[in-house]
mmCIF file of the N, C-alpha and C atoms, coordinates in Angstrom:
data_MODEL
# 
_entry.id   MODEL 
# 
loop_
_atom_site.group_PDB 
_atom_site.id 
_atom_site.type_symbol 
_atom_site.label_atom_id 
_atom_site.label_alt_id 
_atom_site.label_comp_id 
_atom_site.label_asym_id 
_atom_site.label_entity_id 
_atom_site.label_seq_id 
_atom_site.pdbx_PDB_ins_code 
_atom_site.Cartn_x 
_atom_site.Cartn_y 
_atom_site.Cartn_z 
_atom_site.occupancy 
_atom_site.B_iso_or_equiv 
_atom_site.pdbx_formal_charge 
_atom_site.auth_seq_id 
_atom_site.auth_comp_id 
_atom_site.auth_asym_id 
_atom_site.auth_atom_id 
_atom_site.pdbx_PDB_model_num 
ATOM 1   N N  . UNK A 1 1  ? 19.008 71.606 63.938  1.00 0.00 ? 1  UNK A N  1 
ATOM 2   C CA . UNK A 1 1  ? 19.098 70.539 64.510  1.00 0.00 ? 1  UNK A CA 1 
ATOM 3   C C  . UNK A 1 1  ? 19.494 71.083 66.110  1.00 0.00 ? 1  UNK A C  1 
ATOM 4   N N  . UNK A 1 2  ? 19.219 70.931 67.230  1.00 0.00 ? 2  UNK A N  1 
ATOM 5   C CA . UNK A 1 2  ? 19.169 71.237 68.743  1.00 0.00 ? 2  UNK A CA 1 
ATOM 6   C C  . UNK A 1 2  ? 18.342 70.300 69.583  1.00 0.00 ? 2  UNK A C  1 
ATOM 7   N N  . UNK A 1 3  ? 19.534 69.872 70.672  1.00 0.00 ? 3  UNK A N  1 
ATOM 8   C CA . UNK A 1 3  ? 19.428 68.848 71.405  1.00 0.00 ? 3  UNK A CA 1 
ATOM 9   C C  . UNK A 1 3  ? 18.504 69.556 72.571  1.00 0.00 ? 3  UNK A C  1 
ATOM 10  N N  . UNK A 1 4  ? 17.722 68.923 72.942  1.00 0.00 ? 4  UNK A N  1 
ATOM 11  C CA . UNK A 1 4  ? 16.451 69.422 73.908  1.00 0.00 ? 4  UNK A CA 1 
ATOM 12  C C  . UNK A 1 4  ? 16.674 68.095 75.314  1.00 0.00 ? 4  UNK A C  1 
ATOM 13  N N  . UNK A 1 5  ? 17.391 68.896 76.429  1.00 0.00 ? 5  UNK A N  1 
ATOM 14  C CA . UNK A 1 5  ? 17.151 68.423 77.637  1.00 0.00 ? 5  UNK A CA 1 
ATOM 15  C C  . UNK A 1 5  ? 16.436 68.981 78.564  1.00 0.00 ? 5  UNK A C  1 
ATOM 16  N N  . UNK A 1 6  ? 16.025 67.968 79.373  1.00 0.00 ? 6  UNK A N  1 
ATOM 17  C CA . UNK A 1 6  ? 15.224 68.072 80.571  1.00 0.00 ? 6  UNK A CA 1 
ATOM 18  C C  . UNK A 1 6  ? 15.513 69.044 81.686  1.00 0.00 ? 6  UNK A C  1 
ATOM 19  N N  . UNK A 1 7  ? 14.970 69.819 82.288  1.00 0.00 ? 7  UNK A N  1 
ATOM 20  C CA . UNK A 1 7  ? 14.790 70.477 83.588  1.00 0.00 ? 7  UNK A CA 1 
ATOM 21  C C  . UNK A 1 7  ? 14.131 70.523 84.579  1.00 0.00 ? 7  UNK A C  1 
ATOM 22  N N  . UNK A 1 8  ? 14.667 70.417 85.472  1.00 0.00 ? 8  UNK A N  1 
ATOM 23  C CA . UNK A 1 8  ? 13.676 69.938 86.556  1.00 0.00 ? 8  UNK A CA 1 
ATOM 24  C C  . UNK A 1 8  ? 14.666 71.106 87.910  1.00 0.00 ? 8  UNK A C  1 
ATOM 25  N N  . UNK A 1 9  ? 13.076 71.438 88.148  1.00 0.00 ? 9  UNK A N  1 
ATOM 26  C CA . UNK A 1 9  ? 12.946 72.746 89.477  1.00 0.00 ? 9  UNK A CA 1 
ATOM 27  C C  . UNK A 1 9  ? 12.759 72.593 90.341  1.00 0.00 ? 9  UNK A C  1 
ATOM 28  N N  . UNK A 1 10 ? 12.644 72.509 91.459  1.00 0.00 ? 10 UNK A N  1 
ATOM 29  C CA . UNK A 1 10 ? 11.963 71.873 93.026  1.00 0.00 ? 10 UNK A CA 1 
ATOM 30  C C  . UNK A 1 10 ? 12.196 72.240 94.293  1.00 0.00 ? 10 UNK A C  1 
ATOM 31  N N  . UNK A 1 11 ? 10.623 73.991 94.477  1.00 0.00 ? 11 UNK A N  1 
ATOM 32  C CA . UNK A 1 11 ? 11.039 74.509 95.300  1.00 0.00 ? 11 UNK A CA 1 
ATOM 33  C C  . UNK A 1 11 ? 11.211 74.496 96.886  1.00 0.00 ? 11 UNK A C  1 
ATOM 34  N N  . UNK A 1 12 ? 12.339 74.823 97.206  1.00 0.00 ? 12 UNK A N  1 
ATOM 35  C CA . UNK A 1 12 ? 12.585 74.855 98.764  1.00 0.00 ? 12 UNK A CA 1 
ATOM 36  C C  . UNK A 1 12 ? 12.378 76.041 99.339  1.00 0.00 ? 12 UNK A C  1 
ATOM 37  N N  . UNK A 1 13 ? 12.557 76.105 100.391 1.00 0.00 ? 13 UNK A N  1 
ATOM 38  C CA . UNK A 1 13 ? 12.636 77.037 101.823 1.00 0.00 ? 13 UNK A CA 1 
ATOM 39  C C  . UNK A 1 13 ? 13.723 78.919 101.573 1.00 0.00 ? 13 UNK A C  1 
ATOM 40  N N  . UNK A 1 14 ? 15.123 77.566 100.522 1.00 0.00 ? 14 UNK A N  1 
ATOM 41  C CA . UNK A 1 14 ? 15.568 78.555 100.918 1.00 0.00 ? 14 UNK A CA 1 
ATOM 42  C C  . UNK A 1 14 ? 15.497 79.085 98.810  1.00 0.00 ? 14 UNK A C  1 
ATOM 43  N N  . UNK A 1 15 ? 14.660 79.048 97.506  1.00 0.00 ? 15 UNK A N  1 
ATOM 44  C CA . UNK A 1 15 ? 14.266 79.303 96.606  1.00 0.00 ? 15 UNK A CA 1 
ATOM 45  C C  . UNK A 1 15 ? 14.173 78.159 95.856  1.00 0.00 ? 15 UNK A C  1 
ATOM 46  N N  . UNK A 1 16 ? 15.178 77.823 95.115  1.00 0.00 ? 16 UNK A N  1 
ATOM 47  C CA . UNK A 1 16 ? 15.076 76.960 93.810  1.00 0.00 ? 16 UNK A CA 1 
ATOM 48  C C  . UNK A 1 16 ? 16.647 75.599 93.769  1.00 0.00 ? 16 UNK A C  1 
ATOM 49  N N  . UNK A 1 17 ? 15.830 73.821 93.950  1.00 0.00 ? 17 UNK A N  1 
ATOM 50  C CA . UNK A 1 17 ? 17.319 73.074 93.608  1.00 0.00 ? 17 UNK A CA 1 
ATOM 51  C C  . UNK A 1 17 ? 16.883 72.687 91.985  1.00 0.00 ? 17 UNK A C  1 
ATOM 52  N N  . UNK A 1 18 ? 17.244 72.806 91.190  1.00 0.00 ? 18 UNK A N  1 
ATOM 53  C CA . UNK A 1 18 ? 17.479 72.055 90.033  1.00 0.00 ? 18 UNK A CA 1 
ATOM 54  C C  . UNK A 1 18 ? 18.404 71.589 88.800  1.00 0.00 ? 18 UNK A C  1 
ATOM 55  N N  . UNK A 1 19 ? 18.609 70.659 88.133  1.00 0.00 ? 19 UNK A N  1 
ATOM 56  C CA . UNK A 1 19 ? 19.494 69.557 87.380  1.00 0.00 ? 19 UNK A CA 1 
ATOM 57  C C  . UNK A 1 19 ? 18.905 69.283 86.564  1.00 0.00 ? 19 UNK A C  1 
ATOM 58  N N  . UNK A 1 20 ? 19.808 68.579 85.521  1.00 0.00 ? 20 UNK A N  1 
ATOM 59  C CA . UNK A 1 20 ? 18.826 68.357 84.346  1.00 0.00 ? 20 UNK A CA 1 
ATOM 60  C C  . UNK A 1 20 ? 19.265 67.089 84.250  1.00 0.00 ? 20 UNK A C  1 
ATOM 61  N N  . UNK A 1 21 ? 17.714 66.689 84.054  1.00 0.00 ? 21 UNK A N  1 
ATOM 62  C CA . UNK A 1 21 ? 17.496 64.437 84.047  1.00 0.00 ? 21 UNK A CA 1 
ATOM 63  C C  . UNK A 1 21 ? 18.818 64.016 83.507  1.00 0.00 ? 21 UNK A C  1 
ATOM 64  N N  . UNK A 1 22 ? 19.131 64.385 82.600  1.00 0.00 ? 22 UNK A N  1 
ATOM 65  C CA . UNK A 1 22 ? 20.051 63.543 80.976  1.00 0.00 ? 22 UNK A CA 1 
ATOM 66  C C  . UNK A 1 22 ? 21.872 63.686 81.592  1.00 0.00 ? 22 UNK A C  1 
ATOM 67  N N  . UNK A 1 23 ? 21.582 64.195 81.917  1.00 0.00 ? 23 UNK A N  1 
ATOM 68  C CA . UNK A 1 23 ? 23.485 65.252 82.683  1.00 0.00 ? 23 UNK A CA 1 
ATOM 69  C C  . UNK A 1 23 ? 23.640 65.242 83.747  1.00 0.00 ? 23 UNK A C  1 
ATOM 70  N N  . UNK A 1 24 ? 23.675 63.745 84.285  1.00 0.00 ? 24 UNK A N  1 
ATOM 71  C CA . UNK A 1 24 ? 24.329 63.790 85.849  1.00 0.00 ? 24 UNK A CA 1 
ATOM 72  C C  . UNK A 1 24 ? 25.787 64.800 85.920  1.00 0.00 ? 24 UNK A C  1 
ATOM 73  N N  . UNK A 1 25 ? 25.457 66.067 87.666  1.00 0.00 ? 25 UNK A N  1 
ATOM 74  C CA . UNK A 1 25 ? 26.736 66.674 88.059  1.00 0.00 ? 25 UNK A CA 1 
ATOM 75  C C  . UNK A 1 25 ? 26.078 68.238 87.437  1.00 0.00 ? 25 UNK A C  1 
ATOM 76  N N  . UNK A 1 26 ? 25.174 67.807 86.754  1.00 0.00 ? 26 UNK A N  1 
ATOM 77  C CA . UNK A 1 26 ? 24.121 69.300 85.816  1.00 0.00 ? 26 UNK A CA 1 
ATOM 78  C C  . UNK A 1 26 ? 23.587 70.276 87.209  1.00 0.00 ? 26 UNK A C  1 
ATOM 79  N N  . UNK A 1 27 ? 23.573 70.603 88.269  1.00 0.00 ? 27 UNK A N  1 
ATOM 80  C CA . UNK A 1 27 ? 22.572 70.708 88.835  1.00 0.00 ? 27 UNK A CA 1 
ATOM 81  C C  . UNK A 1 27 ? 23.382 72.180 90.052  1.00 0.00 ? 27 UNK A C  1 
ATOM 82  N N  . UNK A 1 28 ? 22.332 72.370 90.427  1.00 0.00 ? 28 UNK A N  1 
ATOM 83  C CA . UNK A 1 28 ? 22.234 73.702 90.997  1.00 0.00 ? 28 UNK A CA 1 
ATOM 84  C C  . UNK A 1 28 ? 21.389 74.137 92.267  1.00 0.00 ? 28 UNK A C  1 
ATOM 85  N N  . UNK A 1 29 ? 21.678 75.807 92.147  1.00 0.00 ? 29 UNK A N  1 
ATOM 86  C CA . UNK A 1 29 ? 20.242 76.154 93.076  1.00 0.00 ? 29 UNK A CA 1 
ATOM 87  C C  . UNK A 1 29 ? 20.133 78.052 92.524  1.00 0.00 ? 29 UNK A C  1 
ATOM 88  N N  . UNK A 1 30 ? 19.470 78.767 93.477  1.00 0.00 ? 30 UNK A N  1 
ATOM 89  C CA . UNK A 1 30 ? 19.403 79.698 92.798  1.00 0.00 ? 30 UNK A CA 1 
ATOM 90  C C  . UNK A 1 30 ? 17.887 80.866 93.943  1.00 0.00 ? 30 UNK A C  1 
ATOM 91  N N  . UNK A 1 31 ? 18.043 81.692 94.150  1.00 0.00 ? 31 UNK A N  1 
ATOM 92  C CA . UNK A 1 31 ? 16.902 82.319 94.810  1.00 0.00 ? 31 UNK A CA 1 
ATOM 93  C C  . UNK A 1 31 ? 15.531 81.713 94.005  1.00 0.00 ? 31 UNK A C  1 
ATOM 94  N N  . UNK A 1 32 ? 15.455 81.708 93.416  1.00 0.00 ? 32 UNK A N  1 
ATOM 95  C CA . UNK A 1 32 ? 14.622 82.446 92.120  1.00 0.00 ? 32 UNK A CA 1 
ATOM 96  C C  . UNK A 1 32 ? 14.477 81.416 91.171  1.00 0.00 ? 32 UNK A C  1 
ATOM 97  N N  . UNK A 1 33 ? 13.051 81.224 90.627  1.00 0.00 ? 33 UNK A N  1 
ATOM 98  C CA . UNK A 1 33 ? 13.323 80.390 89.212  1.00 0.00 ? 33 UNK A CA 1 
ATOM 99  C C  . UNK A 1 33 ? 14.480 80.703 88.394  1.00 0.00 ? 33 UNK A C  1 
ATOM 100 N N  . UNK A 1 34 ? 13.613 82.292 87.806  1.00 0.00 ? 34 UNK A N  1 
ATOM 101 C CA . UNK A 1 34 ? 15.132 82.587 87.141  1.00 0.00 ? 34 UNK A CA 1 
ATOM 102 C C  . UNK A 1 34 ? 16.790 82.273 87.496  1.00 0.00 ? 34 UNK A C  1 
ATOM 103 N N  . UNK A 1 35 ? 16.692 82.921 88.437  1.00 0.00 ? 35 UNK A N  1 
ATOM 104 C CA . UNK A 1 35 ? 18.027 82.380 88.915  1.00 0.00 ? 35 UNK A CA 1 
ATOM 105 C C  . UNK A 1 35 ? 18.868 81.728 88.648  1.00 0.00 ? 35 UNK A C  1 
ATOM 106 N N  . UNK A 1 36 ? 17.908 79.886 89.651  1.00 0.00 ? 36 UNK A N  1 
ATOM 107 C CA . UNK A 1 36 ? 17.975 78.809 88.994  1.00 0.00 ? 36 UNK A CA 1 
ATOM 108 C C  . UNK A 1 36 ? 18.036 78.165 87.632  1.00 0.00 ? 36 UNK A C  1 
ATOM 109 N N  . UNK A 1 37 ? 17.069 78.759 86.425  1.00 0.00 ? 37 UNK A N  1 
ATOM 110 C CA . UNK A 1 37 ? 17.632 78.386 85.411  1.00 0.00 ? 37 UNK A CA 1 
ATOM 111 C C  . UNK A 1 37 ? 18.866 79.203 84.804  1.00 0.00 ? 37 UNK A C  1 
ATOM 112 N N  . UNK A 1 38 ? 19.637 80.569 85.404  1.00 0.00 ? 38 UNK A N  1 
ATOM 113 C CA . UNK A 1 38 ? 20.420 81.052 83.713  1.00 0.00 ? 38 UNK A CA 1 
ATOM 114 C C  . UNK A 1 38 ? 21.594 80.377 84.696  1.00 0.00 ? 38 UNK A C  1 
ATOM 115 N N  . UNK A 1 39 ? 21.467 79.832 86.672  1.00 0.00 ? 39 UNK A N  1 
ATOM 116 C CA . UNK A 1 39 ? 22.681 78.882 86.986  1.00 0.00 ? 39 UNK A CA 1 
ATOM 117 C C  . UNK A 1 39 ? 22.643 77.293 86.248  1.00 0.00 ? 39 UNK A C  1 
ATOM 118 N N  . UNK A 1 40 ? 21.022 77.110 85.910  1.00 0.00 ? 40 UNK A N  1 
ATOM 119 C CA . UNK A 1 40 ? 21.730 75.819 85.935  1.00 0.00 ? 40 UNK A CA 1 
ATOM 120 C C  . UNK A 1 40 ? 21.911 75.679 84.404  1.00 0.00 ? 40 UNK A C  1 
ATOM 121 N N  . UNK A 1 41 ? 22.103 77.134 83.337  1.00 0.00 ? 41 UNK A N  1 
ATOM 122 C CA . UNK A 1 41 ? 22.186 77.245 81.468  1.00 0.00 ? 41 UNK A CA 1 
ATOM 123 C C  . UNK A 1 41 ? 24.599 76.859 82.038  1.00 0.00 ? 41 UNK A C  1 
ATOM 124 N N  . UNK A 1 42 ? 24.699 77.550 83.419  1.00 0.00 ? 42 UNK A N  1 
ATOM 125 C CA . UNK A 1 42 ? 25.781 78.057 83.403  1.00 0.00 ? 42 UNK A CA 1 
ATOM 126 C C  . UNK A 1 42 ? 26.841 76.650 84.327  1.00 0.00 ? 42 UNK A C  1 
ATOM 127 N N  . UNK A 1 43 ? 25.613 76.069 84.759  1.00 0.00 ? 43 UNK A N  1 
ATOM 128 C CA . UNK A 1 43 ? 26.245 74.134 84.912  1.00 0.00 ? 43 UNK A CA 1 
ATOM 129 C C  . UNK A 1 43 ? 26.435 73.335 84.598  1.00 0.00 ? 43 UNK A C  1 
ATOM 130 N N  . UNK A 1 44 ? 25.368 73.364 83.052  1.00 0.00 ? 44 UNK A N  1 
ATOM 131 C CA . UNK A 1 44 ? 25.497 72.183 82.051  1.00 0.00 ? 44 UNK A CA 1 
ATOM 132 C C  . UNK A 1 44 ? 26.636 72.757 81.363  1.00 0.00 ? 44 UNK A C  1 
ATOM 133 N N  . UNK A 1 45 ? 27.036 74.003 81.076  1.00 0.00 ? 45 UNK A N  1 
ATOM 134 C CA . UNK A 1 45 ? 28.094 74.625 79.684  1.00 0.00 ? 45 UNK A CA 1 
ATOM 135 C C  . UNK A 1 45 ? 29.880 73.663 80.830  1.00 0.00 ? 45 UNK A C  1 
ATOM 136 N N  . UNK A 1 46 ? 29.926 73.741 82.134  1.00 0.00 ? 46 UNK A N  1 
ATOM 137 C CA . UNK A 1 46 ? 30.728 73.741 82.872  1.00 0.00 ? 46 UNK A CA 1 
ATOM 138 C C  . UNK A 1 46 ? 30.914 71.560 83.036  1.00 0.00 ? 46 UNK A C  1 
ATOM 139 N N  . UNK A 1 47 ? 29.779 71.206 83.409  1.00 0.00 ? 47 UNK A N  1 
ATOM 140 C CA . UNK A 1 47 ? 29.638 70.310 83.072  1.00 0.00 ? 47 UNK A CA 1 
ATOM 141 C C  . UNK A 1 47 ? 30.852 69.588 81.765  1.00 0.00 ? 47 UNK A C  1 
ATOM 142 N N  . UNK A 1 48 ? 30.145 69.911 81.244  1.00 0.00 ? 48 UNK A N  1 
ATOM 143 C CA . UNK A 1 48 ? 30.293 69.878 79.536  1.00 0.00 ? 48 UNK A CA 1 
ATOM 144 C C  . UNK A 1 48 ? 32.348 69.801 79.215  1.00 0.00 ? 48 UNK A C  1 
ATOM 145 N N  . UNK A 1 49 ? 32.183 71.107 79.852  1.00 0.00 ? 49 UNK A N  1 
ATOM 146 C CA . UNK A 1 49 ? 33.950 72.300 79.404  1.00 0.00 ? 49 UNK A CA 1 
ATOM 147 C C  . UNK A 1 49 ? 34.640 71.037 80.715  1.00 0.00 ? 49 UNK A C  1 
ATOM 148 N N  . UNK A 1 50 ? 34.032 69.930 81.913  1.00 0.00 ? 50 UNK A N  1 
ATOM 149 C CA . UNK A 1 50 ? 34.794 69.642 82.419  1.00 0.00 ? 50 UNK A CA 1 
ATOM 150 C C  . UNK A 1 50 ? 34.878 68.334 82.309  1.00 0.00 ? 50 UNK A C  1 
ATOM 151 N N  . UNK A 1 51 ? 33.463 67.732 80.995  1.00 0.00 ? 51 UNK A N  1 
ATOM 152 C CA . UNK A 1 51 ? 33.847 66.334 80.936  1.00 0.00 ? 51 UNK A CA 1 
ATOM 153 C C  . UNK A 1 51 ? 34.606 66.066 79.342  1.00 0.00 ? 51 UNK A C  1 
ATOM 154 N N  . UNK A 1 52 ? 34.483 67.267 78.932  1.00 0.00 ? 52 UNK A N  1 
ATOM 155 C CA . UNK A 1 52 ? 36.010 66.681 77.269  1.00 0.00 ? 52 UNK A CA 1 
ATOM 156 C C  . UNK A 1 52 ? 37.042 67.275 77.883  1.00 0.00 ? 52 UNK A C  1 
ATOM 157 N N  . UNK A 1 53 ? 37.558 68.314 79.497  1.00 0.00 ? 53 UNK A N  1 
ATOM 158 C CA . UNK A 1 53 ? 38.874 68.573 79.007  1.00 0.00 ? 53 UNK A CA 1 
ATOM 159 C C  . UNK A 1 53 ? 39.838 66.980 79.825  1.00 0.00 ? 53 UNK A C  1 
ATOM 160 N N  . UNK A 1 54 ? 38.977 66.239 81.093  1.00 0.00 ? 54 UNK A N  1 
ATOM 161 C CA . UNK A 1 54 ? 39.073 64.784 81.208  1.00 0.00 ? 54 UNK A CA 1 
ATOM 162 C C  . UNK A 1 54 ? 39.116 64.042 80.504  1.00 0.00 ? 54 UNK A C  1 
ATOM 163 N N  . UNK A 1 55 ? 38.102 63.673 79.433  1.00 0.00 ? 55 UNK A N  1 
ATOM 164 C CA . UNK A 1 55 ? 38.508 62.953 78.297  1.00 0.00 ? 55 UNK A CA 1 
ATOM 165 C C  . UNK A 1 55 ? 40.057 62.889 77.028  1.00 0.00 ? 55 UNK A C  1 
ATOM 166 N N  . UNK A 1 56 ? 40.042 63.881 77.104  1.00 0.00 ? 56 UNK A N  1 
ATOM 167 C CA . UNK A 1 56 ? 40.700 65.204 76.416  1.00 0.00 ? 56 UNK A CA 1 
ATOM 168 C C  . UNK A 1 56 ? 42.024 64.592 76.565  1.00 0.00 ? 56 UNK A C  1 
ATOM 169 N N  . UNK A 1 57 ? 42.620 64.197 78.579  1.00 0.00 ? 57 UNK A N  1 
ATOM 170 C CA . UNK A 1 57 ? 43.288 64.076 79.459  1.00 0.00 ? 57 UNK A CA 1 
ATOM 171 C C  . UNK A 1 57 ? 43.986 62.473 79.073  1.00 0.00 ? 57 UNK A C  1 
ATOM 172 N N  . UNK A 1 58 ? 42.195 61.387 79.463  1.00 0.00 ? 58 UNK A N  1 
ATOM 173 C CA . UNK A 1 58 ? 42.369 60.501 79.448  1.00 0.00 ? 58 UNK A CA 1 
ATOM 174 C C  . UNK A 1 58 ? 43.068 60.148 78.280  1.00 0.00 ? 58 UNK A C  1 
ATOM 175 N N  . UNK A 1 59 ? 42.216 59.907 77.014  1.00 0.00 ? 59 UNK A N  1 
ATOM 176 C CA . UNK A 1 59 ? 43.040 60.072 75.378  1.00 0.00 ? 59 UNK A CA 1 
ATOM 177 C C  . UNK A 1 59 ? 44.163 60.821 75.200  1.00 0.00 ? 59 UNK A C  1 
ATOM 178 N N  . UNK A 1 60 ? 44.851 61.450 75.737  1.00 0.00 ? 60 UNK A N  1 
ATOM 179 C CA . UNK A 1 60 ? 46.011 61.911 75.176  1.00 0.00 ? 60 UNK A CA 1 
ATOM 180 C C  . UNK A 1 60 ? 47.630 61.764 75.043  1.00 0.00 ? 60 UNK A C  1 
ATOM 181 N N  . UNK A 1 61 ? 47.470 60.945 73.686  1.00 0.00 ? 61 UNK A N  1 
ATOM 182 C CA . UNK A 1 61 ? 48.656 60.182 72.888  1.00 0.00 ? 61 UNK A CA 1 
ATOM 183 C C  . UNK A 1 61 ? 47.800 58.806 71.749  1.00 0.00 ? 61 UNK A C  1 
ATOM 184 N N  . UNK A 1 62 ? 46.287 58.358 72.526  1.00 0.00 ? 62 UNK A N  1 
ATOM 185 C CA . UNK A 1 62 ? 46.383 57.718 72.050  1.00 0.00 ? 62 UNK A CA 1 
ATOM 186 C C  . UNK A 1 62 ? 45.057 58.380 70.953  1.00 0.00 ? 62 UNK A C  1 
ATOM 187 N N  . UNK A 1 63 ? 45.592 56.694 69.746  1.00 0.00 ? 63 UNK A N  1 
ATOM 188 C CA . UNK A 1 63 ? 44.718 56.768 68.666  1.00 0.00 ? 63 UNK A CA 1 
ATOM 189 C C  . UNK A 1 63 ? 43.400 57.198 68.232  1.00 0.00 ? 63 UNK A C  1 
ATOM 190 N N  . UNK A 1 64 ? 42.086 58.457 68.586  1.00 0.00 ? 64 UNK A N  1 
ATOM 191 C CA . UNK A 1 64 ? 41.249 58.096 68.395  1.00 0.00 ? 64 UNK A CA 1 
ATOM 192 C C  . UNK A 1 64 ? 40.789 58.630 67.131  1.00 0.00 ? 64 UNK A C  1 
ATOM 193 N N  . UNK A 1 65 ? 39.572 58.901 67.064  1.00 0.00 ? 65 UNK A N  1 
ATOM 194 C CA . UNK A 1 65 ? 38.630 59.362 66.068  1.00 0.00 ? 65 UNK A CA 1 
ATOM 195 C C  . UNK A 1 65 ? 38.154 60.733 66.439  1.00 0.00 ? 65 UNK A C  1 
ATOM 196 N N  . UNK A 1 66 ? 37.995 61.751 66.032  1.00 0.00 ? 66 UNK A N  1 
ATOM 197 C CA . UNK A 1 66 ? 37.050 62.921 66.709  1.00 0.00 ? 66 UNK A CA 1 
ATOM 198 C C  . UNK A 1 66 ? 36.204 63.317 65.854  1.00 0.00 ? 66 UNK A C  1 
ATOM 199 N N  . UNK A 1 67 ? 35.375 63.285 66.161  1.00 0.00 ? 67 UNK A N  1 
ATOM 200 C CA . UNK A 1 67 ? 34.142 64.345 65.118  1.00 0.00 ? 67 UNK A CA 1 
ATOM 201 C C  . UNK A 1 67 ? 32.988 64.537 65.524  1.00 0.00 ? 67 UNK A C  1 
ATOM 202 N N  . UNK A 1 68 ? 32.287 66.001 65.144  1.00 0.00 ? 68 UNK A N  1 
ATOM 203 C CA . UNK A 1 68 ? 30.823 66.536 65.626  1.00 0.00 ? 68 UNK A CA 1 
ATOM 204 C C  . UNK A 1 68 ? 29.722 64.922 65.882  1.00 0.00 ? 68 UNK A C  1 
ATOM 205 N N  . UNK A 1 69 ? 29.134 65.730 66.604  1.00 0.00 ? 69 UNK A N  1 
ATOM 206 C CA . UNK A 1 69 ? 27.837 65.068 67.174  1.00 0.00 ? 69 UNK A CA 1 
ATOM 207 C C  . UNK A 1 69 ? 26.747 65.452 67.497  1.00 0.00 ? 69 UNK A C  1 
ATOM 208 N N  . UNK A 1 70 ? 25.233 65.494 66.010  1.00 0.00 ? 70 UNK A N  1 
ATOM 209 C CA . UNK A 1 70 ? 24.504 65.813 66.049  1.00 0.00 ? 70 UNK A CA 1 
ATOM 210 C C  . UNK A 1 70 ? 23.548 65.607 66.171  1.00 0.00 ? 70 UNK A C  1 
ATOM 211 N N  . UNK A 1 71 ? 21.894 65.815 67.095  1.00 0.00 ? 71 UNK A N  1 
ATOM 212 C CA . UNK A 1 71 ? 21.384 65.401 67.562  1.00 0.00 ? 71 UNK A CA 1 
ATOM 213 C C  . UNK A 1 71 ? 19.962 66.556 66.961  1.00 0.00 ? 71 UNK A C  1 
ATOM 214 N N  . UNK A 1 72 ? 18.759 65.320 66.425  1.00 0.00 ? 72 UNK A N  1 
ATOM 215 C CA . UNK A 1 72 ? 17.527 65.880 65.684  1.00 0.00 ? 72 UNK A CA 1 
ATOM 216 C C  . UNK A 1 72 ? 16.187 65.397 67.008  1.00 0.00 ? 72 UNK A C  1 
ATOM 217 N N  . UNK A 1 73 ? 15.445 66.591 67.107  1.00 0.00 ? 73 UNK A N  1 
ATOM 218 C CA . UNK A 1 73 ? 14.972 66.570 68.391  1.00 0.00 ? 73 UNK A CA 1 
ATOM 219 C C  . UNK A 1 73 ? 13.987 66.126 67.391  1.00 0.00 ? 73 UNK A C  1 
# 
């Protein structure tokens, strides 16, 4: 099982701009392509963490069912 997302890297005068097509808010930059890749991995983790915290705050005290969601490629 593995979720696969699409990373996009655009060269520019200061290096590379990077974002994930399927995850709004996951964007970053880096002086080199490798730095942009590393920064994008961190950005994805931070976006997921922030979204989880917002959802937990919004649902505090509500009756909900939470379960893992596994996606197959």
